[in-house]
C-alpha positions in Angstrom: 0.0 0.0 0.0 1.3 3.4 -0.9 -1.2 5.6 0.9 -2.7 5.7 4.4 -5.4 3.2 5.3 -8.8 4.7 5.7 -12.5 3.9 5.6 -13.5 0.3 5.4 -9.9 -1.0 5.2 -9.1 0.8 8.5 -12.1 -0.8 10.1 -11.0 -4.3 8.9 -7.5 -3.7 10.3 -8.7 -2.5 13.7 -11.2 -5.4 13.9 -8.5 -7.9 12.9 -6.0 -6.6 15.5 -8.7 -6.6 18.2 -9.7 -10.2 17.4 -6.1 -11.4 17.4 -5.4 -9.7 20.7 -8.6 -11.2 22.2 -7.8 -14.7 21.0 -4.2 -14.7 22.2 -4.9 -13.2 25.6 -8.0 -15.2 26.4 -6.5 -18.5 25.3 -4.6 -18.8 28.6 -7.6 -17.9 30.6 -9.8 -20.4 28.9 -7.3 -23.2 29.0 -6.7 -22.5 32.7 -5.0 -25.3 34.7 -5.5 -27.8 31.8 -2.6 -26.3 29.9 0.7 -26.6 31.7 4.0 -25.3 30.3 7.2 -27.2 30.9 9.3 -26.2 33.8 12.0 -24.8 31.5 9.5 -22.7 29.6 8.0 -21.2 32.8 11.5 -20.3 34.0 12.4 -18.7 30.6 9.1 -16.7 30.6 10.1 -15.1 33.9 12.7 -13.0 31.9 10.2 -12.0 29.1 9.2 -8.6 30.8 12.8 -7.6 31.4 13.8 -8.5 27.9 10.9 -6.6 26.4 11.7 -3.5 28.5 15.4 -3.7 27.5 14.4 -4.0 23.8 12.3 -0.9 24.0 14.6 1.3 26.2 18.1 0.5 24.9 17.7 1.7 21.3 16.0 4.9 22.6 18.9 5.6 25.0 21.8 4.7 22.7 20.7 5.9 19.3 20.3 9.6 18.8 17.6 10.4 16.3 17.2 6.7 15.7 20.3 6.5 13.5 23.5 7.5 15.2 25.0 5.5 18.1 25.6 8.0 20.9 27.9 6.7 23.7 29.2 10.2 24.6 29.3 11.0 28.3 27.2 14.1 27.5 24.2 12.1 26.3 21.5 13.0 28.8 19.6 9.8 28.3 22.6 7.7 29.1 23.4 9.8 32.2 19.8 9.3 33.4 19.9 5.5 32.8 23.3 5.1 34.5 22.2 7.1 37.5 19.0 5.1 37.8 20.9 1.8 37.5 23.4 2.8 40.1 20.5 3.8 42.5 18.7 0.6 41.9 21.8 -1.5 42.5 22.5 0.4 45.7 19.0 0.6 47.3 16.7 -1.7 45.4 14.0 1.0 45.7 12.1 1.4 42.4 10.5 4.8 43.2 13.9 6.2 44.1 15.3 4.7 40.9 12.7 6.5 38.8 13.2 9.8 40.7 17.0 9.6 40.5 17.0 8.7 36.8 14.5 11.5 35.9 16.4 14.0 38.0 19.8 13.1 36.5 18.3 13.2 33.0 16.7 16.6 33.6 19.8 18.0 35.0 21.9 16.6 32.2 19.6 18.1 29.6 19.9 21.5 31.3 23.6 21.6 32.0 25.2 19.4 29.4 
């Protein structure tokens, strides 16, 4: 397709996405206790949220404008992530981690 999707085609796309979301999310609820994953699969799925979060955050922090790798010490996003990571390793407090990361990012944007 070369142009934006509109009209009936847009409705079909939205309905298809809604249906696929409904089927995939409710399949675990309907199956309930009858469907058991293997022990190794359950252990591996514990890391899925962390991997997803890393896949979203790392490119945004390291790539400036989506194209150029930016590992400079004056990258405000990198400063914020490093400050938040250090806080989390030191205190294990997620609220403090968020506050420290945002404060470091904001200060780095203003002063760097």
